[in-house]
C-alpha positions in Angstrom: 22.0 1.3 6.8 19.1 0.2 9.3 17.4 -3.0 8.5 14.3 -4.2 10.5 13.8 -8.1 10.4 10.4 -9.3 10.0 8.4 -12.6 11.0 5.0 -12.8 10.2 2.9 -15.7 11.2 -0.6 -16.2 9.8 -3.2 -16.5 12.4 -5.9 -16.8 9.7 -5.9 -18.1 6.1 -4.2 -15.8 3.9 -6.1 -15.1 0.5 -3.4 -12.9 -1.1 -4.2 -13.9 -4.9 -2.6 -13.6 -8.6 -4.5 -14.6 -11.4 -7.2 -17.6 -11.7 -7.1 -20.8 -13.2 -10.7 -21.3 -14.6 -13.1 -20.5 -11.4 -10.4 -21.0 -8.7 -8.4 -18.1 -7.6 -4.8 -18.5 -7.2 -2.3 -17.6 -5.1 0.8 -15.2 -5.1 3.8 -17.0 -5.6 7.3 -16.4 -6.7 9.6 -18.7 -8.7 12.9 -19.6 -6.3 16.2 -21.4 -7.4 16.5 -24.1 -4.2 19.6 -25.0 -2.9 19.3 -28.4 -4.9 19.4 -26.4 -8.2 15.6 -27.0 -8.8 13.2 -23.9 -9.5 10.5 -23.8 -7.1 7.0 -21.8 -6.8 6.4 -20.9 -3.5 3.5 -18.9 -1.7 4.8 -15.2 -1.2 3.8 -11.5 0.0 4.2 -8.8 -2.2 6.2 -6.1 -1.2 3.7 -3.3 -2.4 0.9 -4.9 -0.1 3.1 -5.1 2.6 4.2 -1.3 2.4 0.6 -0.4 2.0 -1.0 -2.2 4.9 2.0 -2.1 7.5 3.4 1.5 6.5 1.6 3.9 4.1 -1.8 3.5 5.2 -1.3 3.8 9.2 1.4 6.7 8.8 -1.1 8.6 6.5 -4.0 8.2 9.0 -1.9 9.1 11.9 -0.2 12.0 10.0 -3.6 13.4 9.2 -5.0 13.4 12.8 -1.9 14.5 14.3 -1.6 17.7 11.8 -5.6 17.9 12.2 -6.2 17.9 8.3 -9.7 15.8 8.2 -10.3 16.8 4.5 -8.2 17.4 1.6 -8.1 17.6 -2.2 -9.0 14.1 -4.0 -5.2 14.2 -5.7 -3.6 14.8 -2.3 -5.3 12.0 -0.5 -4.2 9.5 -3.5 -0.8 10.6 -3.1 -0.9 9.8 0.7 -2.7 6.5 0.7 -1.9 5.2 -2.9 1.4 6.9 -3.9 -0.2 9.6 -6.3 -0.2 10.0 -9.9 2.3 11.2 -12.3 0.6 14.1 -14.7 2.5 16.5 -17.1 3.3 19.7 -15.3 6.3 21.5 -14.1 8.6 19.6 -11.6 9.4 21.5 -8.3 13.0 23.0 -8.0 15.9 21.0 -6.3 15.6 23.6 -3.2 11.6 23.4 -3.2 12.1 19.5 -3.1 14.4 19.6 -0.5 12.3 21.8 1.6 9.3 19.5 1.3 11.2 16.6 2.4 12.3 18.5 5.2 9.0 19.6 6.2 7.0 16.2 5.7 9.0 12.9 7.0 6.0 10.9 5.3 7.5 11.9 2.0 10.6 11.3 2.7 10.2 8.2 3.9 7.7 6.8 1.3 8.0 9.5 -1.5 5.4 9.2 -4.4 4.3 10.7 -7.6 3.9 15.0 -7.9 2.7 16.5 -10.6 5.7 16.4 -12.8 8.0 14.6 -10.9 8.5 11.4 -8.9 9.9 11.5 -5.5 12.2 8.7 -4.2 11.5 7.7 -0.7 13.9 6.6 1.4 12.1 3.0 2.4 12.9 -0.4 0.9 10.4 -3.1 1.3 11.1 -6.6 0.4 8.5 -9.4 -0.8 7.3 -11.8 2.1 9.2 -15.2 1.4 7.3 -18.5 2.8 9.7 -20.0 5.6 9.7 -23.6 4.1 12.2 -26.3 2.9 13.0 -24.7 -0.4 13.0 -21.3 0.7 15.4 -21.8 3.7 18.6 -21.1 2.3 17.8 -17.9 0.8 15.9 -16.8 3.8 19.3 -17.8 6.0 21.5 -15.8 3.7 19.1 -12.6 4.5 18.4 -13.1 7.9 21.7 -14.7 9.2 19.6 -17.1 11.6 19.3 -20.9 10.8 15.9 -22.1 9.4 15.1 -25.2 11.1 11.9 -27.8 11.4 10.3 -26.4 8.1 8.5 -28.3 5.5 7.7 -28.4 1.7 6.0 -25.2 0.7 2.8 -27.2 -0.8 2.1 -28.1 3.0 1.1 -24.8 3.7 -1.3 -24.3 0.6 -5.0 -25.1 1.3 -8.2 -24.4 0.0 -11.4 -22.7 0.7 -14.8 -22.8 -1.2 -17.6 -20.3 -0.1 -21.2 -19.4 -1.2 -23.2 -16.2 -1.3 -26.4 -14.9 -2.9 -29.0 -17.7 -1.4 -31.8 -16.9 1.0 -31.4 -19.3 4.0 -34.8 -20.1 4.5 -35.7 -20.5 0.6 -34.9 -23.8 -0.6 -35.7 -22.6 -4.4 -33.1 -19.8 -3.8 -30.1 -22.7 -3.2 -29.8 -23.5 -6.9 -29.1 -19.8 -7.2 -26.3 -19.5 -5.3 -22.9 -18.2 -6.3 -20.0 -20.4 -5.3 -16.5 -19.2 -5.0 -13.4 -20.9 -4.2 -9.4 -20.3 -4.4 -6.2 -21.4 -2.6 -4.8 -20.2 0.6 -2.3 -20.2 3.0 -3.0 -22.1 6.1 -2.9 -20.6 9.1 0.3 -21.0 11.1 2.6 -20.6 8.2 5.4 -18.0 8.6 6.8 -15.4 6.2 10.2 -13.6 6.3 10.6 -10.0 4.9 12.6 -7.1 5.7 12.2 -3.5 5.3 15.7 -1.0 4.9 16.4 2.4 5.1 19.3 4.5 3.6 20.0 7.9 4.8 17.0 8.3 6.6 16.5 11.2 9.3 15.4 10.5 12.6 12.0 11.9 11.9 11.6 9.6 8.9 12.6 6.4 10.9 10.0 7.4 13.7 7.1 7.9 11.0 8.1 4.2 10.0 8.4 3.0 13.7 4.9 4.7 14.5 3.4 3.2 11.7 4.4 -0.5 12.4 3.3 0.1 15.8 -0.4 1.5 14.7 -0.7 -1.1 11.5 -3.9 -3.1 11.3 -1.5 -6.2 10.9 -3.8 -8.0 8.0 -2.9 -8.5 4.6 -4.5 -9.7 1.4 -8.3 -9.9 0.5 -11.6 -11.5 2.2 -11.0 -10.0 5.4 -14.7 -9.2 5.9 -14.7 -13.1 6.8 -11.5 -13.2 8.6 -8.9 -14.2 6.5 -5.5 -12.1 6.5 -4.7 -11.6 10.0 -0.9 -12.0 10.8 1.0 -11.9 13.9 4.3 -9.8 13.4 7.4 -10.1 15.2 10.4 -7.8 14.4 13.8 -6.4 15.3 15.6 -3.6 14.3 19.6 -3.3 13.7 21.1 -0.1 14.3 18.9 1.0 16.6 19.4 0.5 20.5 17.0 -1.2 22.8 14.7 1.3 24.1 15.6 4.1 21.1 12.4 3.2 19.2 10.2 4.8 21.8 12.1 8.2 21.6 12.1 8.1 17.8 8.5 7.8 17.9 7.9 10.6 20.3 10.3 12.6 18.5 8.3 12.2 15.4 5.0 12.8 17.2 6.1 16.2 18.8 7.5 17.3 15.3 4.4 17.1 14.0 2.3 18.6 16.8 4.7 21.3 17.1 4.6 21.9 13.1 1.1 21.2 12.0 0.8 24.5 10.2 4.0 24.0 8.3 3.5 20.2 7.2 -0.5 21.0 6.3 0.6 24.0 4.1 3.4 22.0 2.3 1.0 19.1 1.7 -1.9 21.6 0.4 0.3 23.8 -1.8 1.3 20.6 -4.1 -1.9 20.8 -5.7 -3.2 24.3 -5.5 -3.3 24.7 -9.1 -6.6 24.2 -11.1 -6.6 20.9 -12.8 -7.4 21.0 -16.5 -9.3 18.0 -18.0 -8.9 17.8 -21.7 -11.1 16.1 -23.8 -9.6 13.5 -26.2 -9.5 14.8 -29.8 -12.2 13.1 -32.1 -12.7 13.7 -35.7 -14.4 16.5 -36.5 -18.1 16.0 -37.1 -19.7 17.1 -40.4 -20.6 20.7 -40.9 -23.8 21.5 -39.9 -26.0 24.5 -40.6 -25.7 27.7 -38.3 -29.0 27.5 -37.2 -29.0 23.8 -35.9 -25.6 24.8 -34.3 -27.3 27.7 -32.7 -29.8 25.3 -31.3 -27.8 23.3 -29.5 -27.1 23.8 -25.8 -23.7 24.9 -25.1 -21.5 22.3 -23.1 -20.3 23.0 -19.9 -16.7 24.1 -19.5 -14.2 21.0 -19.6 -12.3 22.8 -16.4 -12.6 21.6 -13.0 -10.9 23.4 -10.3 -9.3 21.6 -7.0 -12.6 23.2 -5.0 -15.0 20.9 -7.3 -12.9 17.6 -5.9 -12.7 18.7 -2.3 -15.0 16.2 -1.6 -12.7 13.2 -0.6 -12.3 12.9 3.1 -9.2 11.1 4.9 -10.9 7.7 5.6 -8.8 5.2 3.6 -9.5 2.3 2.3 -7.3 -0.6 1.0 
């Protein structure tokens, strides 16, 4: 198994939210059992958010550029950037599934939902635990490194309050401005998290390392006003120093040399027309033949893949 140990430092307030209390947005938290036997609720980063911002989004964007695929069906973009959606369809055979994973390292790494089946990826991403007194014992057990000079979790919790909607030069509009507020994790706080790979091919490992190198290193909401910036340090077990560059180059070369194969494998996943079925409703009361004939006939409820080819490869979180 390959494990990447990561330490993320907040360079700006982190507003990774989970629910509200009245008009106040609340931080994402996780209940843990401390070394003293007490249960604590500490701020955390969800594994899903880390997986998307650090791996899935940058990996999808790089692959699309490398194989020259600027446009694609909506369902394929949904698969690559958001994991896809399981629909009722015939799944791929075992042989076809293996061929797909061998051809597209991105899917071997991250998996996703295809028509009729779920693909299991080889990447596992942990939640990010705040480095604090309450979580020190758990982090030490997971990392094998002593945690020192920490503080209580609530020391790192701050708040924000902003307004919008008012015209700066119009005093009469001030009373109409909207106030929004919530909790945040203060800049300077650190989170520990890991990524691990089981039975991964060198191409899948290269895909992961390339994504980490390209990732924007931000998380949570309110990025438009500077929140969510992270500085990430990481160390990888079972990969020799200097080998990372060779794995990334190997993955990049594979995409360039096999662009047609990878592109075809992806596009073929959604080459069948999409059938949109109307929900069953109670039959309306019978109408006269003349009234029925006079009513305009509705358009067909069958949309083809071509109708949905408007989606470009421009990811948005």
